[in-house]
Backbone as CSV, one residue per row, in Angstrom:
resi,resn,N_x,N_y,N_z,CA_x,CA_y,CA_z,C_x,C_y,C_z
1,MET,0.847,-1.183,0.000,0.000,0.000,0.000,0.885,1.236,0.000
2,ALA,0.410,2.256,-0.672,1.170,3.497,-0.780,1.173,4.244,0.551
3,ASN,2.254,4.945,0.802,2.373,5.747,2.013,2.316,7.239,1.711
4,ILE,2.666,7.599,0.499,2.726,9.005,0.127,1.314,9.514,-0.192
5,LYS,1.046,10.730,0.279,-0.300,11.288,0.139,-0.742,11.368,-1.320
6,SER,0.141,11.795,-2.206,-0.230,11.921,-3.621,-0.505,10.544,-4.238
7,ALA,0.226,9.532,-3.805,0.013,8.177,-4.318,-1.332,7.634,-3.837
8,LEU,-1.683,7.928,-2.593,-2.985,7.514,-2.061,-4.116,8.183,-2.846
9,LYS,-3.917,9.456,-3.154,-4.923,10.194,-3.919,-5.077,9.578,-5.313
10,ARG,-3.971,9.226,-5.950,-4.023,8.629,-7.288,-4.777,7.301,-7.255
11,ILE,-4.584,6.537,-6.198,-5.287,5.256,-6.064,-6.792,5.487,-5.998
12,GLU,-7.207,6.468,-5.213,-8.633,6.780,-5.090,-9.207,7.261,-6.418
13,ILE,-8.478,8.111,-7.115,-8.934,8.621,-8.412,-9.055,7.480,-9.413
14,THR,-8.090,6.571,-9.397,-8.113,5.423,-10.305,-9.338,4.554,-10.042
15,LYS,-9.668,4.348,-8.774,-10.858,3.557,-8.424,-12.124,4.219,-8.955
16,LYS,-12.231,5.530,-8.768,-13.408,6.269,-9.247,-13.537,6.173,-10.763
17,ARG,-12.426,6.361,-11.453,-12.449,6.321,-12.914,-12.780,4.924,-13.423
18,ALA,-12.277,3.904,-12.751,-12.568,2.526,-13.152,-14.059,2.233,-13.023
19,LYS,-14.660,2.743,-11.946,-16.110,2.570,-11.769,-16.890,3.271,-12.872
20,MET,-16.497,4.498,-13.169,-17.196,5.256,-14.212,-17.028,4.593,-15.570
21,ASN,-15.811,4.132,-15.873,-15.562,3.471,-17.147,-16.399,2.207,-17.271
22,ALA,-16.484,1.441,-16.211,-17.285,0.214,-16.226,-18.754,0.539,-16.436
23,SER,-19.215,1.593,-15.797,-20.607,2.011,-15.937,-20.907,2.447,-17.366
24,ARG,-20.018,3.210,-17.951,-20.216,3.683,-19.324,-20.177,2.537,-20.329
25,LYS,-19.249,1.611,-20.139,-19.175,0.448,-21.030,-20.441,-0.387,-20.914
26,SER,-20.939,-0.519,-19.703,-22.167,-1.278,-19.475,-23.341,-0.608,-20.187
27,ALA,-23.396,0.712,-20.130,-24.471,1.448,-20.806,-24.395,1.232,-22.319
28,MET,-23.183,1.194,-22.861,-23.007,0.951,-24.291,-23.514,-0.444,-24.654
29,LYS,-23.134,-1.428,-23.858,-23.561,-2.803,-24.122,-25.075,-2.926,-24.027
30,THR,-25.684,-2.217,-23.083,-27.131,-2.232,-22.935,-27.803,-1.628,-24.163
31,ALA,-27.247,-0.540,-24.683,-27.806,0.093,-25.881,-27.746,-0.869,-27.068
32,ILE,-26.660,-1.609,-27.178,-26.515,-2.582,-28.270,-27.539,-3.703,-28.103
33,LYS,-27.724,-4.176,-26.879,-28.701,-5.238,-26.623,-30.117,-4.768,-26.923
34,ARG,-30.424,-3.526,-26.590,-31.755,-2.985,-26.891,-31.990,-2.932,-28.395
35,PHE,-30.950,-2.579,-29.136,-31.072,-2.563,-30.591,-31.347,-3.972,-31.108
36,GLU,-30.612,-4.946,-30.610,-30.804,-6.328,-31.059,-32.190,-6.843,-30.688
37,GLN,-32.726,-6.411,-29.542,-34.086,-6.796,-29.158,-35.110,-6.137,-30.073
38,SER,-34.831,-4.915,-30.499,-35.776,-4.224,-31.390,-35.803,-4.878,-32.765
39,LEU,-34.699,-5.512,-33.171,-34.687,-6.239,-34.439,-35.672,-7.395,-34.397
40,VAL,-35.768,-8.038,-33.248,-36.679,-9.168,-33.083,-38.131,-8.686,-33.115
41,SER,-38.390,-7.525,-32.530,-39.764,-7.011,-32.479,-40.286,-6.652,-33.865
42,GLY,-39.394,-6.175,-34.736,-39.778,-5.910,-36.121,-40.405,-4.551,-36.392
43,GLU,-40.404,-3.657,-35.421,-40.971,-2.329,-35.635,-39.896,-1.414,-36.225
44,PRO,-40.098,-0.920,-37.451,-39.060,-0.117,-38.130,-38.661,1.152,-37.370
45,GLU,-39.649,1.847,-36.796,-39.337,3.095,-36.079,-38.479,2.808,-34.849
46,GLN,-38.855,1.745,-34.149,-38.102,1.384,-32.944,-36.693,0.927,-33.303
47,MET,-36.572,0.195,-34.415,-35.248,-0.263,-34.839,-34.340,0.919,-35.154
48,GLN,-34.862,1.898,-35.892,-34.056,3.069,-36.251,-33.645,3.858,-35.017
49,ALA,-34.604,4.062,-34.117,-34.306,4.838,-32.908,-33.252,4.145,-32.049
50,SER,-33.396,2.842,-31.862,-32.435,2.123,-31.026,-31.080,2.005,-31.725
51,PHE,-31.091,1.943,-33.064,-29.832,1.920,-33.808,-29.077,3.227,-33.610
52,LYS,-29.785,4.341,-33.730,-29.147,5.648,-33.539,-28.579,5.775,-32.127
53,GLN,-29.334,5.299,-31.147,-28.876,5.382,-29.754,-27.633,4.516,-29.540
54,ALA,-27.617,3.333,-30.128,-26.469,2.434,-29.977,-25.221,3.039,-30.628
55,VAL,-25.388,3.601,-31.829,-24.256,4.213,-32.533,-23.737,5.420,-31.754
56,LYS,-24.651,6.199,-31.218,-24.258,7.364,-30.423,-23.456,6.928,-29.191
57,SER,-23.907,5.864,-28.562,-23.221,5.350,-27.381,-21.827,4.825,-27.739
58,ILE,-21.731,4.116,-28.852,-20.438,3.583,-29.295,-19.477,4.722,-29.620
59,ASP,-19.973,5.731,-30.344,-19.128,6.875,-30.685,-18.646,7.604,-29.432
60,SER,-19.518,7.709,-28.462,-19.163,8.375,-27.216,-18.031,7.636,-26.502
61,MET,-18.127,6.320,-26.468,-17.084,5.524,-25.817,-15.755,5.638,-26.564
62,ALA,-15.816,5.681,-27.882,-14.590,5.806,-28.677,-13.951,7.174,-28.462
63,SER,-14.773,8.219,-28.377,-14.229,9.567,-28.199,-13.606,9.743,-26.822
64,LYS,-14.113,9.010,-25.835,-13.555,9.083,-24.486,-12.345,8.164,-24.321
65,GLY,-12.093,7.324,-25.313,-10.941,6.431,-25.254,-11.206,5.135,-24.512
66,LEU,-12.468,4.829,-24.239,-12.785,3.590,-23.527,-12.725,2.383,-24.445
67,ILE,-12.992,2.599,-25.726,-12.793,1.545,-26.715,-11.995,2.151,-27.868
68,HIS,-11.266,1.325,-28.572,-10.454,1.792,-29.694,-11.360,2.211,-30.844
69,LYS,-10.909,3.161,-31.644,-11.746,3.663,-32.740,-12.048,2.573,-33.761
70,ASN,-11.121,1.642,-33.977,-11.392,0.545,-34.906,-12.420,-0.426,-34.333
71,THR,-12.400,-0.617,-33.041,-13.405,-1.452,-32.386,-14.776,-0.811,-32.536
72,ALA,-14.831,0.499,-32.365,-16.093,1.226,-32.522,-16.607,1.075,-33.956
73,ALA,-15.721,1.220,-34.926,-16.120,1.093,-36.329,-16.635,-0.312,-36.613
74,ARG,-15.969,-1.303,-36.047,-16.386,-2.693,-36.258,-17.759,-2.956,-35.648
75,LYS,-17.998,-2.441,-34.451,-19.289,-2.629,-33.797,-20.404,-1.941,-34.587
76,LYS,-20.150,-0.709,-35.032,-21.163,0.020,-35.795,-21.460,-0.678,-37.111
77,SER,-20.430,-1.179,-37.764,-20.595,-1.890,-39.020,-21.438,-3.146,-38.829
78,SER,-21.180,-3.853,-37.754,-21.932,-5.064,-37.438,-23.408,-4.750,-37.218
79,LEU,-23.679,-3.676,-36.481,-25.067,-3.272,-36.232,-25.753,-2.849,-37.530
80,GLN,-25.019,-2.144,-38.366,-25.567,-1.676,-39.643,-25.937,-2.879,-40.523
81,ARG,-25.067,-3.886,-40.562,-25.344,-5.091,-41.351,-26.591,-5.798,-40.850
82,LYS,-26.734,-5.902,-39.528,-27.921,-6.551,-38.950,-29.181,-5.783,-39.324
83,LEU,-29.111,-4.462,-39.283,-30.259,-3.633,-39.634,-30.638,-3.819,-41.095
84,GLN,-29.660,-3.856,-41.982,-29.921,-4.031,-43.405,-30.494,-5.409,-43.710
85,GLN,-30.041,-6.439,-43.009,-30.560,-7.784,-43.221,-32.045,-7.857,-42.858
86,VAL,-32.422,-7.182,-41.779,-33.824,-7.196,-41.350,-34.686,-6.387,-42.323
87,ASN,-34.155,-5.273,-42.805,-34.924,-4.408,-43.698,-35.095,-4.991,-45.091
88,SER,-34.186,-5.864,-45.509,-34.291,-6.404,-46.871,-35.082,-7.689,-46.934
C-alpha cells in the first residue's frame, strides 16, 4: 500500500475512474442489446431509434478512449449489417 499522500490520492482517483468506465461500457452494451431486441420485435421506427442510440453510445465511448476507434467502427458496421438484413 502506498504511504505518500499523492500516491494515495491517485489510487482513489483510479478507483473512481474505473467505476465510471465500467458504468459507461455497461451502458453501451445495454444500448446494443436494446437494438438487437428491437430487431426481433420488427418495428421499423423502434429499430431506427435504437440503432441511432447504440451508434451514439459507441461513438461516445470511442471519443472518451474507452474503446479503440477501430473497435467502434467494427461494432457500428456489425449493427448496420444486422439492420440491413432485417430491412431487406
